[in-house]
C-alpha positions in Angstrom: 6.3 25.2 24.8 8.7 24.0 22.2 7.8 21.2 19.8 8.4 18.0 22.0 9.0 15.9 18.8 11.6 18.2 17.4 14.3 15.7 18.2 12.6 12.9 16.3 11.7 15.2 13.3 15.3 16.6 13.0 17.5 13.7 13.6 19.5 12.4 10.7 18.6 9.2 8.9 20.3 6.3 10.6 20.3 2.6 11.0 17.2 2.6 13.2 15.3 4.2 10.4 16.2 1.6 7.9 15.6 -1.2 10.5 12.2 0.3 11.1 11.5 0.3 7.2 12.6 -3.2 6.6 10.7 -4.7 9.4 7.6 -2.7 8.3 8.0 -3.3 4.6 7.7 -7.2 4.9 4.1 -6.7 5.0 4.2 -4.9 1.7 6.5 -7.4 0.3 4.1 -10.1 1.1 1.2 -8.2 -0.4 3.0 -7.6 -3.5 4.0 -11.3 -3.6 0.5 -12.5 -2.9 -1.5 -10.3 -5.3 1.0 -11.1 -8.1 1.4 -14.7 -7.5 -2.3 -15.4 -7.7 -2.5 -13.5 -10.9 0.3 -15.5 -12.6 -1.0 -18.8 -11.4 -4.6 -18.1 -12.0 -4.6 -20.2 -15.1 -3.3 -23.2 -13.2 -5.9 -22.6 -10.4 -8.7 -22.3 -12.9 -7.8 -25.7 -14.6 -7.9 -27.4 -11.2 -11.2 -25.8 -10.1 -12.8 -25.6 -13.6 -13.6 -22.0 -14.3 -12.4 -19.4 -16.8 -9.8 -16.7 -16.0 -12.3 -14.1 -17.3 -15.2 -15.3 -15.1 -16.7 -13.9 -12.0 -15.3 -16.9 -10.1 -11.8 -15.6 -11.2 -12.6 -12.2 -10.1 -13.8 -13.4 -6.7 -10.7 -15.6 -6.2 -8.3 -12.8 -7.1 -10.1 -10.2 -5.1 -11.0 -12.3 -2.0 -7.7 -11.1 -0.3 -8.9 -7.5 -1.2 -12.1 -8.1 0.7 -10.2 -9.3 3.7 -8.0 -6.2 3.5 -11.0 -4.0 3.8 -12.1 -5.7 7.1 -8.6 -5.6 8.4 -8.0 -2.0 7.6 -11.2 -0.8 9.1 -10.9 -2.9 12.2 -7.3 -2.1 13.0 -7.6 1.5 12.0 -9.9 1.7 15.1 -7.8 -0.7 17.3 -4.5 1.1 16.6 -5.5 3.8 18.9 -5.1 1.4 21.7 -1.4 1.2 20.8 0.8 0.8 17.6 3.0 -1.8 19.2 0.0 -3.8 20.8 -1.0 -5.3 17.6 2.4 -5.2 15.7 3.4 -8.7 14.9 0.0 -10.2 15.1 -0.8 -8.5 11.8 2.1 -10.5 10.2 1.1 -13.6 12.0 -2.5 -13.5 10.5 -1.0 -12.8 7.0 1.3 -15.8 7.3 -1.4 -18.2 8.5 -3.7 -17.1 5.6 -0.8 -17.5 3.1 0.3 -20.9 4.3 -3.2 -22.3 4.4 -3.4 -21.8 0.6 -1.2 -24.9 0.1 -3.7 -27.3 2.0 -6.9 -26.2 0.3 -9.1 -28.8 -1.3 -11.6 -26.7 -3.2 -12.2 -23.3 -4.7 -14.1 -21.9 -1.6 -11.4 -23.0 0.7 -8.9 -21.2 -1.2 -11.1 -18.0 -1.2 -11.5 -18.4 2.6 -7.7 -18.7 3.0 -7.1 -15.5 1.0 -9.7 -13.6 2.8 -7.8 -14.3 6.2 -4.4 -13.3 4.5 -6.2 -10.2 3.4 -7.2 -9.3 7.0 -3.5 -9.4 7.9 -2.6 -7.2 5.1 -5.2 -4.7 6.0 -3.9 -4.6 9.6 -0.3 -4.2 8.4 -1.2 -1.5 5.9 -2.5 0.5 8.8 0.0 -0.1 11.5 3.2 -0.2 9.7 2.9 3.2 7.9 2.1 4.9 11.2 5.1 3.4 12.9 7.5 4.4 10.0 6.0 7.9 9.8 6.0 8.5 13.6 9.7 7.5 13.8 10.9 9.2 10.6 12.6 12.6 10.4 10.9 15.3 8.4 13.7 15.4 5.7 13.4 11.6 4.8 10.0 10.6 5.7 8.8 10.5 2.1 11.7 8.3 1.0 11.4 5.9 4.0 7.6 5.3 3.4 8.2 5.1 -0.4 10.9 2.4 0.0 8.8 0.4 2.7 5.6 0.3 0.5 6.4 0.9 -3.2 10.0 -0.6 -3.5 9.2 -3.5 -1.0 5.9 -4.2 -2.8 7.6 -4.4 -6.2 10.4 -6.6 -4.9 7.6 -9.0 -3.7 6.0 -8.8 -7.0 9.2 -9.7 -8.9 9.9 -12.5 -6.4 6.6 -14.1 -7.2 7.2 -14.2 -10.9 10.8 -15.5 -10.3 9.4 -18.1 -7.9 7.0 -19.5 -10.6 9.7 -19.4 -13.3 12.2 -21.4 -11.0 9.9 -23.8 -9.3 8.3 -24.9 -12.6 11.6 -26.4 -13.5 11.4 -28.7 -10.4 7.6 -29.3 -9.7 6.0 -31.1 -12.6 2.6 -31.3 -11.0 0.7 -28.2 -11.6 -1.6 -28.5 -8.7 1.4 -28.7 -6.3 3.1 -25.9 -8.3 0.5 -23.2 -7.7 0.0 -24.3 -4.0 3.7 -24.0 -3.4 4.0 -20.6 -5.2 1.1 -19.1 -3.1 2.1 -20.6 0.2 5.7 -19.3 -0.1 4.2 -15.8 0.8 4.1 -17.0 4.4 7.8 -17.2 4.8 8.7 -13.3 5.0 5.8 -12.8 7.2 6.8 -15.3 9.8 10.4 -14.0 9.8 9.4 -10.7 11.2 6.8 -11.6 13.9 9.5 -11.7 16.6 11.2 -8.5 15.7 7.7 -6.6 15.4 6.7 -7.8 18.9 9.9 -6.3 20.3 9.6 -3.0 18.6 9.2 0.0 20.7 6.0 2.2 20.8 6.2 5.5 19.0 6.8 8.7 21.1 3.8 10.4 19.2 1.3 7.7 20.5 2.9 7.6 23.9 2.6 11.3 24.6 -0.4 12.3 22.3 -2.7 9.5 23.2 -1.6 7.4 26.1 -0.2 10.5 28.0 2.6 8.6 29.5 5.4 11.3 30.1 7.8 8.9 31.7 7.6 6.3 28.9 7.9 9.2 26.4 11.1 10.4 28.1 12.5 6.9 28.2 11.8 6.5 24.5 13.6 9.7 23.6 16.5 8.7 25.8 16.8 5.3 23.8 16.8 7.4 20.7 19.8 9.4 22.2 17.8 12.4 23.0 17.4 13.8 26.4 14.2 15.7 26.0 14.0 19.2 27.5 10.7 20.2 25.9 8.6 21.3 28.9 7.9 20.0 32.2 5.5 17.2 33.2 2.4 19.5 33.3 3.2 20.9 29.9 3.7 17.6 28.4 0.5 16.2 29.9 -1.3 19.1 28.3 -0.4 17.8 24.9 -2.6 14.6 25.4 -5.4 14.8 22.8 -8.6 14.5 24.7 -10.8 15.3 21.7 -13.4 12.7 20.7 -12.8 11.1 17.3 -16.0 12.8 16.0 -14.6 16.2 16.6 -11.5 15.2 14.8 -13.5 13.7 11.9 -15.4 17.0 11.6 -12.2 19.1 11.6 -10.4 16.9 9.1 -13.4 15.8 6.9 -12.2 17.5 3.7 -8.7 15.9 3.6 -10.1 12.6 4.5 -12.6 12.8 1.5 -9.8 13.9 -0.8 -7.4 11.3 0.3 -10.1 8.5 0.2 -11.2 9.6 -3.2 -7.6 9.3 -4.6 -7.2 6.0 -2.8 -10.4 4.9 -4.5 -9.2 5.9 -8.0 -5.8 4.5 -7.5 -7.3 1.3 -6.2 -9.5 0.9 -9.3 -6.8 1.5 -11.9 -3.8 -0.2 -10.1 -5.5 -3.4 -9.1 -7.1 -4.0 -12.4 -3.5 -3.9 -13.8 -2.0 -6.1 -11.0 -4.8 -8.8 -11.1 -5.5 -8.9 -14.9 -2.4 -7.5 -16.5 -0.4 -10.8 -16.7 -3.4 -12.6 -18.3 -5.6 -10.0 -20.2 -3.2 -7.1 -20.9 -0.2 -9.4 -21.7 -1.9 -10.9 -24.6 -2.6 -7.5 -26.1 1.1 -7.0 -26.4 2.0 -10.5 -27.5 3.2 -11.9 -24.2 1.7 -15.4 -23.4 3.6 -16.2 -20.3 2.1 -14.4 -17.2 5.3 -14.9 -15.2 7.4 -13.4 -17.9 5.2 -10.4 -18.3 5.3 -9.7 -14.5 9.0 -10.0 -14.2 9.7 -7.9 -17.3 7.3 -5.1 -16.6 8.3 -4.7 -13.1 12.1 -5.0 -13.5 12.1 -2.8 -16.6 9.6 -0.1 -15.6 8.0 -0.4 -12.1 11.0 -0.6 -10.0 12.8 2.2 -11.8 9.6 4.2 -11.4 9.6 3.4 -7.7 13.2 4.7 -7.2 12.3 7.7 -9.3 9.6 8.5 -6.7 12.2 7.5 -3.9 14.4 10.2 -5.3 11.9 13.1 -5.9 9.3 12.7 -3.1 11.3 14.8 -0.5 12.7 17.3 -3.2 9.7 18.2 -5.5 7.1 17.4 -2.9 4.0 15.3 -2.5 1.5 17.3 -4.5 3.6 17.5 -7.7 4.1 13.8 -7.7 0.4 13.0 -7.1 -0.7 15.3 -10.0 2.0 14.3 -12.4 1.5 10.6 -11.5 -2.3 10.4 -12.0 -2.1 12.6 -15.2 0.7 10.6 -16.8 -1.1 7.3 -15.9 -4.1 8.5 -17.9 -2.0 9.7 -20.7 -0.2 6.4 -20.9 -3.5 4.4 -21.2 -4.9 6.5 -24.0 -1.4 6.5 -25.7 -1.4 2.7 -25.6 -4.9 2.6 -27.1 -4.0 4.9 -29.9 -0.9 3.0 -30.8 -2.7 -0.2 -30.7 -5.4 1.2 -32.9 -2.7 2.3 -35.3 -1.3 -1.1 -35.6 1.9 -0.8 -33.6 3.9 -4.0 -32.9 4.1 -5.7 -29.6 7.6 -4.2 -28.8 6.1 -0.6 -29.2 3.1 -1.4 -27.1 5.2 -2.8 -24.4 7.4 0.3 -24.3 4.5 2.7 -24.4 2.7 1.0 -21.7 5.8 0.5 -19.6 7.4 3.9 -20.0 4.3 6.1 -19.5 1.8 4.1 -17.6 3.9 1.7 -15.4 6.6 4.2 -14.4 3.9 6.9 -13.8 1.9 4.5 -11.6 4.6 4.3 -9.0 4.4 8.2 -8.3 0.9 8.3 -6.7 0.9 4.9 -5.1 3.6 5.5 -2.6 3.0 9.3 -2.3 -0.7 8.6 -1.4 0.6 6.8 1.8 3.0 9.5 2.6 0.4 12.1 2.5 -2.1 10.0 4.3 0.4 9.6 7.2 1.2 13.3 7.4 -2.0 15.3 6.9 -4.0 13.8 10.0 -3.2 14.5 13.7 -1.8 11.5 15.8 -5.2 10.5 17.3 -6.9 10.4 13.9 -4.0 9.1 11.8 -4.8 5.5 12.5 -8.6 5.6 11.8 -8.0 7.8 8.7 -5.4 5.5 7.3 -7.7 2.6 8.0 -10.5 4.4 6.1 -8.2 5.3 3.2 -6.8 1.7 2.9 -10.3 0.2 3.2 -11.6 2.5 0.4 -8.6 1.6 -1.7 -9.3 -2.2 -1.5 -13.0 -1.8 -1.8 -12.3 0.1 -5.1 -9.9 -2.8 -6.1 -12.4 -5.4 -5.1 -15.2 -3.7 -7.1 -13.0 -3.1 -10.0 -12.2 -6.9 -10.4 -15.9 -7.5 -11.1 -16.4 -4.2 -13.1 -13.5 -5.0 -15.3 -14.4 -8.5 -16.1 -18.0 -7.5 -17.0 -17.0 -4.4 -18.9 -14.4 -6.5 -20.9 -17.0 -9.2 -21.7 -19.7 -6.6 -22.7 -17.8 -3.9 -24.5 -14.3 -5.2 -25.2 -10.7 -4.4 -24.2 -10.4 -0.8 -25.8 -13.5 0.6 -24.2 -12.8 -0.7 -20.8 -9.3 0.7 -20.9 -10.7 4.1 -21.9 -13.1 4.1 -18.9 -10.1 3.5 -16.7 -8.1 6.2 -18.3 -10.8 8.7 -17.8 -11.2 7.7 -14.1 -7.5 8.0 -13.5 -7.4 11.5 -15.0 -9.8 12.6 -12.2 -7.1 11.8 -9.7 -4.9 14.5 -10.9 -7.7 17.1 -10.3 -8.3 15.9 -6.7 -4.5 16.0 -5.9 -4.6 19.8 -6.6 -6.8 20.1 -3.5 -4.4 18.7 -1.0 -1.8 20.9 0.7 1.9 20.2 0.6 3.6 18.6 3.5 7.1 18.3 2.1 10.0 18.7 4.8 7.4 19.4 7.6 7.2 17.6 10.8 4.1 15.6 11.6 2.7 18.3 14.0 3.1 21.2 11.4 2.0 19.0 8.4 -1.3 18.0 10.0 -1.8 21.4 11.7 -2.3 19.5 15.0 -1.4 22.5 17.2 -3.6 24.9 15.2 -6.6 22.5 15.3 -6.2 22.1 19.1 -6.3 25.9 19.5 -9.3 26.3 17.3 -11.2 23.7 19.5 -10.1 25.6 22.6 
């Protein structure tokens, strides 16, 4: 029979696609806001709770949300096969509760606990939202839509965090109130979308491939303005994926290993930069204000890099951007170290790090999530994305402690060189992944072929 999802895959990009991305992207916005805000107010928190910004206490605080994300990603990666919509909105609610609780904490461990809860919501969102966007996107614009929903929205959240601190400190004189307010504001965007997420329709891929509800599938297609003619009831029911997850994991173990390994590498390098860039790296290039560093780096380099990825991902393809992104990130780190060793001034160091590393870092970040949503079949898409995101945040959580201890033991240059070498390995792994540009999800994942092999 014909591809039953052809109408979804070939429809032109429209308002529904952008509505989907904006509703989904609020989770990424909040994640960007949260991880950035805790980094730029870390000095204020450290002063209140009496610890150093380069201590293991600081590493645990900044990474406690990451630990929660691991739990949320693995848990909801499994639960999402009970329904994409079923948990959509609850993820944002958990996120909002954790963010708001940060304002009321009385000690260090309460703040760690609040951020852990926030992280569970982030982990759930990073599994559910990309699936919903991918399963409603057309094959021509899927890369752009996922890139905007995660890379661009994340960076807008990060810039908003920096601007929040820069603005609020002009009106709030008490430093304890200031950092609490900056952190708690992350609850606002999450709360705003809970209602809209609860009303969002289930995806046709889930309804047909997992639930096997032919009438609901036809109703969804009608709502999208497409009266499906792809097969009768018996033919559509034959598309229900009855394979156990263990069979799917066995069939797709290699792409799962490759994607997870790239998520691990990107998690190490990107979150070290996110969590310690405004404090440790900023001092290396002569910037003493974490908020100024964060806003300047994101506005000048990261956001343009994200829009570059947005423009290229559906043109040059996923594989090219993954290889180029990891390779240029590695080159950027070593170029920065060489320039620093040669005595380059702060402006030169800022430009080198920004133009090469920061711009390049946007290429694999969003593209990894595009590939992770495309290379796995519908029934495995949720669990595989949960594993990938969990591995990503485990890497980030581990890197927080590794970075602090390497920095204290061997110094800044050695630590950055290790990170540069790790990043270069990502380019090699990216060569092993197949290209999915302009392919429908059925073709990109080889879902029909895999079914025939099992039969």
